[in-house]
N, C-alpha and C positions, 0 to 999 in steps of 0.2 A: 646717856642713853646707852650708846656703844659699850661703855663701860659695864654697865649693868649686864649685857649681855653676855660680856667677855666672862662675867665672873661666874653667872650662871651655866655658861659652855663648860668652864672650868670644873666646876661642882659636877656637873653633870657626868664629865668624863671620870671624874675620881670615882663615880660610883657606878660605872657602867658594866663592871662584869662583879657578879658575887658568887660565879663558880667556886668551887673548894680548889684551893690549889694542892697538888700532887706531890709527895716527897715519897720515896722507899723508907721502908722503917728499919732501924738497925740499933746496934746500941749507942751509936753518935747520935740518939734521938735529938739531943740539943743542936746540933752541928746541922742535922737535917730539917729540922724546922727553920732554923737562921737562912739555910739555902732557900727554902722555901717561899720566905719572908721576901729575902734579898730578889728573887725572879720576878715575883709578883711586883715589887716596886719598879725595876728596871722595866718591866713590860707596862705599866702605867705610866711611866716617864715616856716610855716611846712613843704611846699612842699621844699623849698630851703635847709632844713634839712635833707630831704629826697635825694636831690640831692647830696649834701656833704657826706654824709654817702656812699652812692653808691660809690661814686668817691674815698672816702677814702679807703673802701674795694678794688677797683680794685687796687689801687697804692700799696696798702700794699700786695696784691697778686703778683704783677709784680716785688715789690722791691723783697718780699722772695724768688721769682725766679732767678733772678739777682743776690743775695746774695750766692746762692746755688752753682750757675753753678761758680762763683766765686769762692767760696770755694775749687769748686774739683780742679780747674787750680791750685790754690794756695798748694794744699795738693800734688798734684802730682809733682811740681816742689819741694816740700821741701822735700820730699821723694828720688828726684834725689841727692839734694844736701846731706842729712844723708848719701846716700850710696857712695857719692864719698867721704866725709869727713871718712867714718869710713873706706873703703877699699885702700886709697890712691891713688898711681898712677896705681895699677893694676887695676882701674877702670875707667884711663885715656883712652878716644877713641883712641888716635893716639900711646897710647902702646900696646892698645889691637890691632889695626889695624897692628902694624908692628912686632906683634910678630909671626910672621909666614913666611918661605922662599919661600912660593908657590906664584908666582904673579897671580896667578886667585884667591886664597882667600881673598889676600890684595886688589884685584879691588873689590871683592863681600862685603867685611866690608866697603870699603870705600863709595863702593854706599848706603851701609846700614848706615852709618854714615851722608851723606847728605841727607837721607830721614829723620832720625831721627832730623837734624838739621832745616831741613822745617819744620814738626810736631812741632818743640819746637818753630820755630820762628812764628807760625799760634798761637799757643796758646798765647805766649806772647801777640801777638797783639791783640786776643781776651779778654785776661783779661785786657788788657790797655782800651778797648772800654767798656767792663763790668765795671771798675772802672768810666768812666766818667757818664756812663748811671746811677751807682747807685747813684752818687752823684745828678744827676739832678733829680732823681726819690726822695730821701731824700728832695730836696729842694720843689718839688711838693706837697709832702704829707705834709710838716711843713706849706707850705702857704694853704692848703685845712683846715689844723685843725687849724690856726689862722682865717680862714673864719667860720669855722663851729663854733668856740669857740665866735665869735661876732654875729651871727645869732641867737646864743643859747641864749645868753644874752639880745637880743633885744626880742626875742621870751618871756623870761620869764618876762621882764619889760612889755609889751603888755598884755600878759596874765594875771597877776596881776590886771594891770588896769581896762581890760575888766572884769574880776571875780567881781572888786571892783563895776564898773558901773552898771553890771546886778544884784546883790544885791542890791543897791539903786532903781533901776528901779523896780526890783519884789517888794520892800519895799511900793513903790509908785503904784504899781497895787492893792496890797493885800488893802492898805487903801482906793482906788477908788472901789474896789469889797466891801470891808466894809460899805462905805459909800451908793453905792448902793442896796447893802441887806437891810440896814436899811430903805432906802425909799421905797422899793418893799413891805417890811414888812408893814410900816406905811401906803399903800396904800390899805393892805388886797389882795395883787397880790401874786400869786405861785411864788417864786424864780426858775429862770431858771436853770437845772443843767447840760445843755450841753453848748459846742461849738455853736457858730452862726453857721449855713450850707450856703454854697455857692454853691446851688442847691445840689444834693446828695451829695455832699462832705464838708469836714469840715478841716480847718487846724490841724494840727499837735501839736500846740502848741498855746498858748494864746497871748495877743495884744503884748508883747515884745520879739521881736525874729529880728534876723539879719540872711541872708543866703544869699549864690551865689552861682553859676556852680563850681565846683573844680572836676566834673567826669574827671578821670584818671589822675590826679595828682599825681606827683611821692613820694611814701613813702619809709622807707629804707627797705634792703632787696629784693628790686626790687620790690615790692609792689605798685599797683596804686589804687589810691581812686575810689570807686563804690559806693558811695553814696554820700547825700549833706549833710551836716553839718548845721542846726537850731539850733543858740544859743538861749538861754532863760535863764530866772532866775532857780537858783537850786532849787528844789521840786516844780516847776509849774507843773499843770496839760498837759499831755500828751494825745493827744486826737484821738479816731477811726476816719481814714480819711474817711470812708464810711461804711455803713452796712456790718456785716460779722461774722467771727467767729475767734475768738484768738485760733488758734490751738496749739499753744505752747509757754511756757517761758523758757527761758533757762541762763545760764551763760557760761563765755569764757573768757579767757586771754584779747582778743582785745576787744570784745564788751561788758564785763561786761554784767549788765543784760541786757536781751534781751528779746523782746517781738516781735510772729509771727502773724500778721494779715490776714486771706486770706477772701477778700473781695468777695461780691457777683459779682463784675463785673468779677471776675476770676483772680486777682492779687493778687500776695503775697504781703504784705507791711511790711517790717522789721524794728525794732526801735532797737537803743542800747545806751549803755550809760545811761540807766534810773538809779535812785539811789531806787527805789521802783516800786512794782508792784500794780495795781489797779485791775487787772484782774489775770484769770486764765483760763488754758489749756481747750477748749470746751467750753468756753462761748460765747453765741450771743452776740454782740454790736450793738449798732444804730451810725451811724455816730455823732459824736460829741462829744461820750461817754467817759470819762476818762479811760484811760488803764493801763496807768503809769504814773510815775511823771520823770521828767527833772533830771539828773545828771550827774556825771564824773566816772562813773565806769568802769572798765576794763584798757586799756592801755592810757585813759583819766584823771586818777585819778591825782587830782592835778591843772588840768588845767581848763580852762572857762566851763562851764556846758553846755550842749548841745546834741541834740538827732541826731546820726548818722540815718540818714534814705535810706532806698532802696526800689527800685520799682522792683519786678519781673514778668514781665507779664506771666500769665498762668502759674505762679510757676514755671517759667524756670530759665535763665540767666538774671543777674540785667542789667537795661537799665538806663540810665542817668535820674536822677529823678528831675532834675532842673525842668523840664518843668511841671512836677506834680506838684512839691511844688508851683510853680508859680500860676498854673490853683486853687490849693486848698487854698493859704494863700493870694494871690493877691500882 
C-alpha cells in the first residue's frame, strides 16, 4: 500500500505544473529551447527531491517509534525470562499459586495468573504486529532512498548540462553586446546603460532566461517555494523591475546575496542568489538599472545560476510572482 502511494505521489508531482516555460526568442532558437527544457527538468527534480526528503523524514520518524515500542516489549519479556532463570521454580506461577492451603487465596492467585497471561498474550501479539510493521517500513524507506538517489543523479546531470548551456549562451550574449556596442560607438551614438522597458517596468534579467511557475512547489523540511526562479548566465546583469529605492542588501544561508527593492508602485521586490551587488541600501534606482548580478549564492551554490524573485504587494506577504515576471519579461 505504501509503495503504491509513493508511485501515485511521484506521478502527481511529475504532472504538477503545466504552465508554459518561457525562454527569450533569438536566432539561437534551438539552444534557447534546450534551455527551457533543462530548466523545467531541474525544477521538476528539485520538487521531487523535496517530496522524497519529507517522505523519508516521515518514514524515519515512524520507524523509530515502532522500534522503540518493540524494544520496550522485548525488554519486558527479557526481564521476565531472566527472573525465571535466576529464581528457578520459586518463580513458577503454578508453584506460587499452590503454595497456600487457603482456597480463597488460590482462586485470587489463579485470577491474577489468568490476567497476567492475557496481558502477555496481547503483548506478544502486539510485538508480532510491530515486527511486521517495522519490516514494511524499512522496505518503504529503502525504496524512497533508491528513488531519491535516482532523482539526485538526474538532477546533478541536468544541472551540469544547464550550467554549461547558460555559460555558452552567456558568452554569445557578451559577444553580441560587444558587437552592438562597437556599432553604437562607430555611429557616434550614446550607449544604452539600462534594460529595455516594457511600459514602466523592465525584466529582471537580460535576453537569456528561462522561467516558469513553481509557486508552492515542495521543498525539503516542509518548505514551499515562494518565488519564481529565473535562470540566466552567471554574472549577467540583474535589473530593477521598476523605479524605486533599494531598501537593503543582505546575506542568508538560503538566499545568499539578496536585494530588496521598494518600488514606487508600493510593492517590495526581492532578489536572491546574486553573485555580487551593483547597488546599496538607500540608493534610488530607475526601472532597468543594474542593481546586482546573477549568481548561485546561498543554498543554490554549485547549481545553475538564477535569480529567485519574489513579489510582496505593499511590503506584505509574498504572492505568486509568475504573472509579474510574465508581464515584465514577456
